[in-house]
C-alpha positions as a Markdown table, in Angstrom:
| # | Residue | x | y | z |
|---|---|---|---|---|
| 1 | Met | 0.0 | 0.0 | 0.0 |
| 2 | Ala | 1.2 | 3.5 | -0.7 |
| 3 | Ala | 2.3 | 5.7 | 2.1 |
| 4 | Arg | 0.9 | 9.2 | 2.3 |
| 5 | Pro | 2.1 | 12.2 | 4.3 |
| 6 | Leu | 0.2 | 12.4 | 7.5 |
| 7 | Ser | -0.2 | 16.2 | 7.0 |
| 8 | Arg | -2.6 | 15.5 | 4.2 |
| 9 | Phe | -5.1 | 14.1 | 6.7 |
| 10 | Pro | -5.4 | 16.7 | 9.5 |
| 11 | Gln | -8.3 | 14.8 | 11.1 |
| 12 | Leu | -5.8 | 12.0 | 11.9 |
| 13 | Thr | -3.2 | 14.1 | 13.6 |
| 14 | Ala | -5.0 | 14.7 | 16.8 |
| 15 | Gly | -2.9 | 13.1 | 19.6 |
| 16 | Tyr | 0.2 | 12.7 | 17.4 |
| 17 | Ser | 3.4 | 14.4 | 18.3 |
| 18 | Ala | 5.9 | 15.7 | 15.7 |
| 19 | Ala | 8.3 | 13.0 | 16.6 |
| 20 | Met | 5.9 | 10.3 | 15.4 |
| 21 | Glu | 6.1 | 8.7 | 12.0 |
| 22 | Thr | 5.0 | 11.2 | 9.3 |
| 23 | Thr | 3.5 | 8.8 | 6.8 |
| 24 | Val | 0.6 | 6.4 | 7.0 |
| 25 | Thr | -0.7 | 3.6 | 4.8 |
| 26 | Asp | -4.2 | 3.6 | 3.2 |
| 27 | Glu | -5.1 | 0.8 | 5.7 |
| 28 | Glu | -4.1 | 3.0 | 8.6 |
| 29 | Ile | -6.1 | 5.9 | 7.3 |
| 30 | Glu | -9.2 | 3.7 | 6.8 |
| 31 | Leu | -8.7 | 2.2 | 10.3 |
| 32 | Arg | -8.5 | 5.6 | 11.9 |
| 33 | Leu | -11.6 | 6.9 | 10.0 |
| 34 | Val | -13.6 | 3.9 | 11.1 |
| 35 | Leu | -12.4 | 4.2 | 14.7 |
| 36 | Asp | -13.4 | 7.9 | 14.8 |
| 37 | Arg | -17.0 | 6.8 | 14.1 |
| 38 | Leu | -17.2 | 5.2 | 17.6 |
| 39 | Ser | -18.3 | 7.0 | 20.7 |
| 40 | Tyr | -15.8 | 6.6 | 23.5 |
| 41 | Pro | -15.2 | 5.0 | 25.9 |
| 42 | Ala | -15.6 | 1.8 | 24.0 |
| 43 | Asp | -14.6 | -1.8 | 24.9 |
| 44 | Lys | -12.8 | -4.2 | 22.6 |
| 45 | Val | -16.1 | -5.8 | 21.5 |
| 46 | Arg | -17.5 | -2.5 | 20.3 |
| 47 | Val | -14.3 | -1.6 | 18.5 |
| 48 | Val | -14.2 | -4.9 | 16.6 |
| 49 | Ser | -17.9 | -4.8 | 15.9 |
| 50 | Cys | -17.6 | -1.2 | 14.4 |
| 51 | Ala | -14.8 | -2.4 | 12.2 |
| 52 | Glu | -16.9 | -5.3 | 10.9 |
| 53 | Val | -20.0 | -3.2 | 10.3 |
| 54 | His | -18.0 | -0.6 | 8.3 |
| 55 | Gly | -16.2 | -3.3 | 6.3 |
| 56 | Leu | -12.7 | -2.6 | 7.5 |
| 57 | Gly | -10.1 | -4.7 | 5.7 |
| 58 | Thr | -9.2 | -8.2 | 6.8 |
| 59 | Asp | -5.7 | -7.3 | 8.1 |
| 60 | Ala | -6.9 | -4.4 | 10.1 |
| 61 | Arg | -9.8 | -6.5 | 11.6 |
| 62 | Arg | -7.3 | -9.2 | 12.5 |
| 63 | Arg | -5.1 | -6.7 | 14.3 |
| 64 | Leu | -8.2 | -5.4 | 16.2 |
| 65 | His | -9.1 | -8.9 | 17.3 |
| 66 | His | -5.6 | -9.0 | 19.1 |
| 67 | Leu | -6.3 | -5.9 | 21.1 |
| 68 | Pro | -6.1 | -6.3 | 24.9 |
| 69 | Asp | -9.6 | -6.8 | 26.3 |
| 70 | Arg | -10.3 | -3.5 | 28.0 |
| 71 | Arg | -12.1 | -0.1 | 27.6 |
| 72 | Tyr | -10.5 | 2.5 | 25.3 |
| 73 | Ala | -10.9 | 6.2 | 25.8 |
| 74 | Ser | -10.3 | 7.3 | 22.2 |
| 75 | Ala | -9.4 | 6.1 | 18.7 |
| 76 | Thr | -5.8 | 7.2 | 19.4 |
| 77 | Glu | -5.7 | 4.9 | 22.4 |
| 78 | Val | -7.0 | 2.0 | 20.3 |
| 79 | Val | -4.3 | 2.6 | 17.6 |
| 80 | Ala | -1.6 | 2.8 | 20.3 |
| 81 | Ala | -2.6 | -0.6 | 21.7 |
| 82 | Leu | -2.6 | -2.4 | 18.3 |
| 83 | Pro | 0.0 | -5.1 | 18.0 |
């Protein structure tokens, strides 16, 4: 998948510091956009269910299934906990 500059997606930069990676893949963009649809806090079951309902790609759904079983305060927190 092609990497894109993160600056092209300002809605994805909330919670990111300048020292973090500056490019993201299409899959990461799609994942973040889906996660942003949830209301937080959300538990793992709600996160995975949202991904399935919105047709998130197989690889991203697989990663979400490996999340620790707990409540997440934000999409940024979910992404940070991904394996």
